[in-house]
N, CA, C and O atoms as a printed pandas DataFrame, in Angstrom:
     atom_number atom_name residue_name chain_id  residue_number  x_coord  y_coord  z_coord
0              1         N          MET        A               1  105.945  328.652  210.489
1              2        CA          MET        A               1  103.914  329.339  210.507
2              3         C          MET        A               1  103.418  328.610  212.049
3              4         O          MET        A               1  104.031  327.668  212.550
4              5         N          ARG        A               2  102.649  329.014  212.436
5              6        CA          ARG        A               2  102.349  328.680  213.606
6              7         C          ARG        A               2  100.686  327.911  213.172
7              8         O          ARG        A               2   99.912  328.033  212.222
8              9         N          PRO        A               3  100.708  326.803  214.920
9             10        CA          PRO        A               3   99.420  325.540  213.678
10            11         C          PRO        A               3   98.107  327.141  214.408
11            12         O          PRO        A               3   98.381  328.063  215.176
12            13         N          ILE        A               4   97.151  326.890  213.901
13            14        CA          ILE        A               4   96.162  327.079  213.945
14            15         C          ILE        A               4   94.840  326.211  214.681
15            16         O          ILE        A               4   94.386  325.516  213.773
16            17         N          GLN        A               5   94.489  326.103  215.236
17            18        CA          GLN        A               5   93.102  325.380  216.376
18            19         C          GLN        A               5   91.735  325.023  215.362
19            20         O          GLN        A               5   90.792  325.811  215.290
20            21         N          MET        A               6   91.772  323.669  214.563
21            22        CA          MET        A               6   90.436  323.113  214.137
22            23         C          MET        A               6   90.565  321.829  214.883
23            24         O          MET        A               6   91.342  320.874  214.865
24            25         N          GLY        A               7   89.452  322.194  215.574
25            26        CA          GLY        A               7   88.558  321.167  216.266
26            27         C          GLY        A               7   89.488  320.832  217.653
27            28         O          GLY        A               7   89.668  321.561  218.629
28            29         N          ALA        A               8   90.021  319.444  217.381
29            30        CA          ALA        A               8   90.796  319.008  218.993
30            31         C          ALA        A               8   92.099  319.387  218.538
31            32         O          ALA        A               8   92.986  319.774  219.299
32            33         N          CYS        A               9   92.233  319.258  217.102
33            34        CA          CYS        A               9   93.768  318.973  216.831
34            35         C          CYS        A               9   94.165  320.588  216.046
35            36         O          CYS        A               9   93.540  321.038  215.085
36            37         N          PRO        A              10   95.231  321.212  216.661
37            38        CA          PRO        A              10   96.019  322.237  215.401
38            39         C          PRO        A              10   96.773  322.233  214.486
39            40         O          PRO        A              10   97.934  321.827  214.427
40            41         N          VAL        A              11   96.273  322.591  213.898
41            42        CA          VAL        A              11   96.759  322.071  211.899
42            43         C          VAL        A              11   97.505  324.048  211.294
43            44         O          VAL        A              11   97.212  325.241  211.213
44            45         N          VAL        A              12   98.833  322.781  210.992
45            46        CA          VAL        A              12   99.360  324.317  210.317
46            47         C          VAL        A              12   98.243  324.934  209.387
47            48         O          VAL        A              12   97.140  324.387  209.383
48            49         N          ALA        A              13   98.385  325.621  208.900
49            50        CA          ALA        A              13   97.399  326.474  208.134
50            51         C          ALA        A              13   97.361  326.326  206.520
51            52         O          ALA        A              13   96.369  326.516  205.817
52            53         N          SER        A              14   99.065  325.826  205.945
53            54        CA          SER        A              14   99.177  325.584  204.658
54            55         C          SER        A              14   98.524  323.917  204.483
55            56         O          SER        A              14   97.950  323.464  203.493
56            57         N          THR        A              15   98.800  323.273  205.675
57            58        CA          THR        A              15   98.488  321.941  205.360
58            59         C          THR        A              15   96.534  321.628  205.021
59            60         O          THR        A              15   95.923  320.798  204.348
60            61         N          TRP        A              16   96.086  322.900  205.982
61            62        CA          TRP        A              16   95.030  322.671  205.781
62            63         C          TRP        A              16   93.957  323.236  204.892
63            64         O          TRP        A              16   92.755  322.971  204.866
64            65         N          LEU        A              17   94.910  324.362  203.917
65            66        CA          LEU        A              17   94.737  324.963  203.114
66            67         C          LEU        A              17   94.640  323.716  201.452
67            68         O          LEU        A              17   93.771  323.533  200.601
68            69         N          THR        A              18   96.042  323.127  201.694
69            70        CA          THR        A              18   96.189  322.556  200.366
70            71         C          THR        A              18   95.140  321.176  200.701
71            72         O          THR        A              18   94.586  320.682  199.719
72            73         N          ALA        A              19   94.910  320.649  201.876
73            74        CA          ALA        A              19   93.741  319.843  201.858
74            75         C          ALA        A              19   92.043  320.220  201.181
75            76         O          ALA        A              19   91.212  319.510  200.614
76            77         N          GLU        A              20   92.060  321.512  201.530
77            78        CA          GLU        A              20   90.682  321.772  201.137
78            79         C          GLU        A              20   91.064  321.997  198.999
79            80         O          GLU        A              20   90.538  321.450  198.030
80            81         N          ARG        A              21   92.090  322.956  199.102
81            82        CA          ARG        A              21   92.475  322.337  197.657
82            83         C          ARG        A              21   91.999  321.127  196.619
83            84         O          ARG        A              21   91.413  321.155  195.537
84            85         N          VAL        A              22   92.648  319.786  197.650
85            86        CA          VAL        A              22   92.522  319.075  196.523
86            87         C          VAL        A              22   91.212  318.160  196.915
87            88         O          VAL        A              22   90.803  317.159  196.328
88            89         N          THR        A              23   90.502  319.018  198.475
89            90        CA          THR        A              23   88.816  318.257  198.442
90            91         C          THR        A              23   88.293  319.341  197.011
91            92         O          THR        A              23   87.558  318.671  196.285
92            93         N          LEU        A              24   88.484  320.770  196.464
93            94        CA          LEU        A              24   88.130  321.201  195.444
94            95         C          LEU        A              24   88.162  320.290  194.062
95            96         O          LEU        A              24   87.401  319.926  193.166
96            97         N          ALA        A              25   90.054  320.113  194.631
97            98        CA          ALA        A              25   89.729  319.375  192.573
98            99         C          ALA        A              25   89.758  317.924  192.559
99           100         O          ALA        A              25   89.974  317.199  191.588
100          101         N          CYS        A              26   89.489  317.565  193.863
101          102        CA          CYS        A              26   88.257  315.862  193.498
102          103         C          CYS        A              26   86.534  316.453  193.124
103          104         O          CYS        A              26   85.909  315.810  192.281
104          105         N          ARG        A              27   86.001  317.416  193.651
105          106        CA          ARG        A              27   85.056  317.547  193.498
106          107         C          ARG        A              27   84.750  317.444  191.725
107          108         O          ARG        A              27   83.951  316.761  191.084
108          109         N          LEU        A              28   86.108  318.771  191.180
109          110        CA          LEU        A              28   85.828  318.941  189.911
110          111         C          LEU        A              28   86.119  318.104  188.576
111          112         O          LEU        A              28   85.899  318.103  187.365
112          113         N          LEU        A              29   86.909  317.226  189.838
113          114        CA          LEU        A              29   87.052  315.724  188.592
114          115         C          LEU        A              29   85.948  314.366  189.096
115          116         O          LEU        A              29   86.186  313.308  188.512
116          117         N          GLU        A              30   85.052  314.342  189.886
117          118        CA          GLU        A              30   84.160  313.795  189.853
118          119         C          GLU        A              30   82.953  314.129  189.161
119          120         O          GLU        A              30   82.107  313.253  188.986
120          121         N          ARG        A              31   82.721  315.671  188.614
121          122        CA          ARG        A              31   81.375  316.454  188.040
122          123         C          ARG        A              31   82.300  316.038  186.550
123          124         O          ARG        A              31   81.733  316.548  185.584
124          125         N          GLY        A              32   83.432  315.332  186.184
125          126        CA          GLY        A              32   83.964  315.432  184.604
126          127         C          GLY        A              32   84.720  316.448  184.172
127          128         O          GLY        A              32   84.893  316.527  182.956
128          129         N          GLU        A              33   85.349  317.464  185.068
129          130        CA          GLU        A              33   86.021  318.197  184.221
130          131         C          GLU        A              33   86.974  317.517  183.859
131          132         O          GLU        A              33   87.535  316.623  184.492
132          133         N          GLN        A              34   87.264  318.014  182.543
133          134        CA          GLN        A              34   88.992  316.879  181.699
134          135         C          GLN        A              34   90.166  317.720  182.147
135          136         O          GLN        A              34   91.014  317.166  182.846
136          137         N          ARG        A              35   90.306  318.932  181.840
137          138        CA          ARG        A              35   91.336  319.121  181.559
138          139         C          ARG        A              35   92.160  319.501  182.921
139          140         O          ARG        A              35   91.918  320.449  183.669
140          141         N          LEU        A              36   93.163  318.553  183.050
141          142        CA          LEU        A              36   94.086  318.349  184.937
142          143         C          LEU        A              36   94.804  319.994  184.850
143          144         O          LEU        A              36   94.976  320.567  185.926
144          145         N          ASP        A              37   95.215  320.726  183.532
145          146        CA          ASP        A              37   95.241  322.131  183.979
146          147         C          ASP        A              37   94.246  323.228  184.147
147          148         O          ASP        A              37   94.600  324.348  184.518
148          149         N          LEU        A              38   93.281  322.994  183.939
149          150        CA          LEU        A              38   92.150  323.510  184.535
150          151         C          LEU        A              38   91.541  323.616  186.039
151          152         O          LEU        A              38   91.132  324.533  186.751
152          153         N          VAL        A              39   91.697  322.131  186.165
153          154        CA          VAL        A              39   91.332  321.482  187.743
154          155         C          VAL        A              39   92.441  321.853  188.673
155          156         O          VAL        A              39   92.254  321.895  189.889
156          157         N          ALA        A              40   93.563  322.115  188.135
157          158        CA          ALA        A              40   94.804  322.752  188.755
158          159         C          ALA        A              40   94.360  323.914  189.481
159          160         O          ALA        A              40   94.103  324.045  190.678
160          161         N          ARG        A              41   94.298  325.193  187.983
161          162        CA          ARG        A              41   94.402  326.352  188.350
162          163         C          ARG        A              41   93.326  326.570  189.229
163          164         O          ARG        A              41   93.485  327.014  190.366
164          165         N          ALA        A              42   91.659  326.114  188.487
165          166        CA          ALA        A              42   90.670  326.170  189.745
166          167         C          ALA        A              42   90.279  325.574  191.296
167          168         O          ALA        A              42   89.201  325.715  191.873
168          169         N          SER        A              43   91.277  324.991  191.701
169          170        CA          SER        A              43   91.666  324.500  192.863
170          171         C          SER        A              43   92.415  325.373  193.493
171          172         O          SER        A              43   92.000  325.775  194.580
172          173         N          GLY        A              44   93.503  325.804  193.052
173          174        CA          GLY        A              44   94.649  326.601  193.222
174          175         C          GLY        A              44   95.822  325.582  193.873
175          176         O          GLY        A              44   96.492  325.526  194.904
176          177         N          LEU        A              45   95.636  324.727  192.495
177          178        CA          LEU        A              45   96.677  323.770  193.035
178          179         C          LEU        A              45   98.031  324.211  192.065
179          180         O          LEU        A              45   99.055  323.532  191.987
180          181         N          GLY        A              46   97.829  325.308  191.457
181          182        CA          GLY        A              46   98.616  325.985  190.156
182          183         C          GLY        A              46   98.667  325.241  189.115
183          184         O          GLY        A              46   98.125  325.753  188.136
184          185         N          THR        A              47   99.272  323.868  188.898
185          186        CA          THR        A              47   99.818  323.188  187.660
186          187         C          THR        A              47   99.019  321.855  187.835
187          188         O          THR        A              47   98.409  321.541  188.857
188          189         N          ALA        A              48   99.139  320.903  186.354
189          190        CA          ALA        A              48   98.828  319.795  186.347
190          191         C          ALA        A              48   99.751  318.887  187.010
191          192         O          ALA        A              48   99.325  317.913  187.631
192          193         N          ALA        A              49  101.575  319.274  186.867
193          194        CA          ALA        A              49  102.139  318.606  188.202
194          195         C          ALA        A              49  101.784  318.562  189.417
195          196         O          ALA        A              49  101.894  317.498  190.026
196          197         N          GLY        A              50  101.379  319.480  189.919
197          198        CA          GLY        A              50  100.966  320.519  191.233
198          199         C          GLY        A              50   99.581  319.238  191.947
199          200         O          GLY        A              50   99.425  318.609  192.994
200          201         N          LEU        A              51   99.151  319.331  191.186
201          202        CA          LEU        A              51   97.542  318.417  190.922
202          203         C          LEU        A              51   98.498  317.030  191.463
203          204         O          LEU        A              51   98.652  316.775  192.657
204          205         N          ARG        A              52   98.930  316.434  190.646
205          206        CA          ARG        A              52   99.245  314.720  190.925
206          207         C          ARG        A              52   99.754  314.573  191.864
207          208         O          ARG        A              52   99.265  313.787  192.676
208          209         N          VAL        A              53  100.794  315.175  192.119
209          210        CA          VAL        A              53  101.778  315.648  193.574
210          211         C          VAL        A              53  100.525  315.575  194.999
211          212         O          VAL        A              53  100.271  314.781  195.905
212          213         N          ALA        A              54  100.062  316.747  194.578
213          214        CA          ALA        A              54   99.084  316.586  196.100
214          215         C          ALA        A              54   98.188  315.645  196.019
215          216         O          ALA        A              54   97.695  315.361  197.110
216          217         N          LEU        A              55   97.825  315.102  195.195
217          218        CA          LEU        A              55   96.189  314.222  194.777
218          219         C          LEU        A              55   96.583  313.096  195.428
219          220         O          LEU        A              55   96.021  312.531  196.367
220          221         N          ARG        A              56   97.938  312.710  194.665
221          222        CA          ARG        A              56   98.429  311.251  195.341
222          223         C          ARG        A              56   99.145  311.040  196.696
223          224         O          ARG        A              56   99.436  309.988  197.266
224          225         N          ARG        A              57   99.349  312.330  197.057
225          226        CA          ARG        A              57  100.126  312.349  198.463
226          227         C          ARG        A              57   98.307  312.377  199.215
227          228         O          ARG        A              57   98.264  311.795  200.299
228          229         N          ARG        A              58   97.089  312.902  198.790
229          230        CA          ARG        A              58   95.981  312.722  199.727
230          231         C          ARG        A              58   94.981  311.402  199.430
231          232         O          ARG        A              58   94.097  310.718  199.947
232          233         N          THR        A              59   95.423  311.488  198.757
233          234        CA          THR        A              59   94.404  309.960  198.137
234          235         C          THR        A              59   94.970  308.285  197.652
235          236         O          THR        A              59   94.419  307.184  197.618
236          237         N          GLY        A              60   96.533  308.858  197.276
237          238        CA          GLY        A              60   96.849  307.821  196.524
238          239         C          GLY        A              60   96.895  307.435  195.283
239          240         O          GLY        A              60   97.402  306.396  194.861
240          241         N          LEU        A              61   96.473  308.095  194.805
241          242        CA          LEU        A              61   95.611  308.115  193.473
242          243         C          LEU        A              61   96.158  308.998  192.201
243          244         O          LEU        A              61   96.026  310.207  192.392
244          245         N          THR        A              62   96.645  308.700  191.158
245          246        CA          THR        A              62   96.454  309.330  190.026
246          247         C          THR        A              62   95.545  310.690  189.247
247          248         O          THR        A              62   95.582  310.240  188.101
248          249         N          PRO        A              63   94.933  311.747  189.138
249          250        CA          PRO        A              63   94.109  311.916  188.628
250          251         C          PRO        A              63   93.009  311.604  187.322
251          252         O          PRO        A              63   91.826  311.762  187.021
252          253         N          THR        A              64   94.042  311.155  186.887
253          254        CA          THR        A              64   93.468  310.259  185.872
254          255         C          THR        A              64   92.934  308.959  186.713
255          256         O          THR        A              64   91.763  308.930  186.337
256          257         N          ALA        A              65   93.048  308.140  187.397
257          258        CA          ALA        A              65   92.529  307.036  188.293
258          259         C          ALA        A              65   92.040  307.798  189.273
259          260         O          ALA        A              65   91.398  307.184  190.125
260          261         N          TYR        A              66   92.134  308.782  189.389
261          262        CA          TYR        A              66   90.713  309.418  190.757
262          263         C          TYR        A              66   89.652  309.185  189.340
263          264         O          TYR        A              66   88.926  308.216  189.117
264          265         N          ARG        A              67   89.802  310.121  188.707
265          266        CA          ARG        A              67   88.516  310.422  187.446
266          267         C          ARG        A              67   87.981  308.953  187.106
267          268         O          ARG        A              67   86.784  308.665  187.101
268          269         N          ARG        A              68   88.918  308.148  186.851
269          270        CA          ARG        A              68   87.551  306.976  186.464
270          271         C          ARG        A              68   87.315  306.108  187.557
271          272         O          ARG        A              68   86.495  305.266  187.191
272          273         N          ARG        A              69   87.667  305.924  188.759
273          274        CA          ARG        A              69   87.024  305.881  189.955
274          275         C          ARG        A              69   85.836  306.168  190.478
275          276         O          ARG        A              69   85.089  305.365  191.039
276          277         N          PHE        A              70   85.573  307.771  190.230
277          278        CA          PHE        A              70   84.327  309.032  190.617
278          279         C          PHE        A              70   83.695  308.963  189.688
279          280         O          PHE        A              70   82.523  309.135  190.024
280          281         N          GLU        A              71   83.818  308.731  188.191
281          282        CA          GLU        A              71   83.246  309.109  187.336
282          283         C          GLU        A              71   81.917  309.260  187.623
283          284         O          GLU        A              71   81.532  308.729  188.664
284          285         N          PRO        A              72   81.134  309.843  186.966
285          286        CA          PRO        A              72   80.236  310.394  186.650
286          287         C          PRO        A              72   79.162  309.859  186.185
287          288         O          PRO        A              72   78.847  310.133  185.027
288          289         N          GLY        A              73   78.089  308.696  187.206
289          290        CA          GLY        A              73   77.516  307.343  186.874
290          291         C          GLY        A              73   78.088  306.568  187.139
291          292         O          GLY        A              73   77.677  305.670  186.404
292          293         N          ARG        A              74   79.237  305.970  188.034
293          294        CA          ARG        A              74   79.780  304.951  188.037
294          295         C          ARG        A              74   79.533  305.091  189.552
295          296         O          ARG        A              74   79.819  306.158  190.097
296          297         N          ARG        A              75   79.050  304.134  190.211
297          298        CA          ARG        A              75   78.941  303.692  191.775
298          299         C          ARG        A              75   80.436  303.714  192.310
299          300         O          ARG        A              75   81.373  303.399  191.577
300          301         N          ALA        A              76   80.619  304.140  193.748
301          302        CA          ALA        A              76   81.990  304.270  194.061
302          303         C          ALA        A              76   81.988  302.736  194.557
303          304         O          ALA        A              76   80.967  302.063  194.702
304          305         N          PRO        A              77   83.463  302.251  194.820
305          306        CA          PRO        A              77   83.630  301.144  195.467
306          307         C          PRO        A              77   83.047  300.716  196.726
307          308         O          PRO        A              77   83.226  301.480  197.674
308          309         N          GLU        A              78   82.391  299.660  196.931
309          310        CA          GLU        A              78   82.205  299.036  198.868
310          311         C          GLU        A              78   83.362  299.169  199.008
311          312         O          GLU        A              78   84.285  299.023  198.208
312          313         N          PRO        A              79   83.335  299.618  200.639
313          314        CA          PRO        A              79   84.372  299.178  201.400
314          315         C          PRO        A              79   84.002  297.976  201.659
315          316         O          PRO        A              79   82.901  297.426  201.654
316          317         N          ALA        A              80   85.092  297.615  201.897
317          318        CA          ALA        A              80   85.631  296.320  202.864
318          319         C          ALA        A              80   85.007  295.873  203.879
319          320         O          ALA        A              80   85.263  296.650  204.799
320          321         N          GLY        A              81   84.326  295.052  204.240
321          322        CA          GLY        A              81   83.582  294.941  205.503
322          323         C          GLY        A              81   84.692  293.906  206.420
323          324         O          GLY        A              81   85.810  293.502  206.099
324          325         N          PRO        A              82   84.234  293.772  207.134
325          326        CA          PRO        A              82   84.952  292.567  208.423
326          327         C          PRO        A              82   84.454  291.209  207.844
327          328         O          PRO        A              82   83.330  290.793  207.564
328          329         N          ALA        A              83   85.951  290.560  207.753
329          330        CA          ALA        A              83   85.612  288.863  206.886
330          331         C          ALA        A              83   84.130  288.038  208.395
331          332         O          ALA        A              83   83.850  288.314  209.562
332          333         N          VAL        A              84   83.769  287.283  207.636
333          334        CA          VAL        A              84   82.571  286.804  208.414
334          335         C          VAL        A              84   83.156  285.304  207.903
335          336         O          VAL        A              84   83.517  285.007  206.765
336          337         N          SER        A              85   83.128  284.236  209.422
337          338        CA          SER        A              85   83.649  283.237  209.633
338          339         C          SER        A              85   81.846  282.674  209.662
339          340         O          SER        A              85   80.911  283.292  210.171
340          341         N          GLY        A              86   81.792  281.434  208.997
341          342        CA          GLY        A              86   80.507  280.823  209.755
342          343         C          GLY        A              86   81.177  279.574  209.381
343          344         O          GLY        A              86   80.679  278.491  209.687
């Protein structure tokens, strides 16, 4: 597969497509969609197993852990800032 130009860096189309699918899956999980098989199908990742693999590669989290971290009404964790010595 030939790379396509996306901004300054060439990207393989399948890599870009998988990233877009995982982004959609994340949005569905954040909105509270409960069934992983439905999230997987709606985002184009196929199965719940495919969703788990793709999400873990991209975020380091399982779908359940991602959902817990970003569920509606829950604040996202604050990013760690630089240590301040004083």
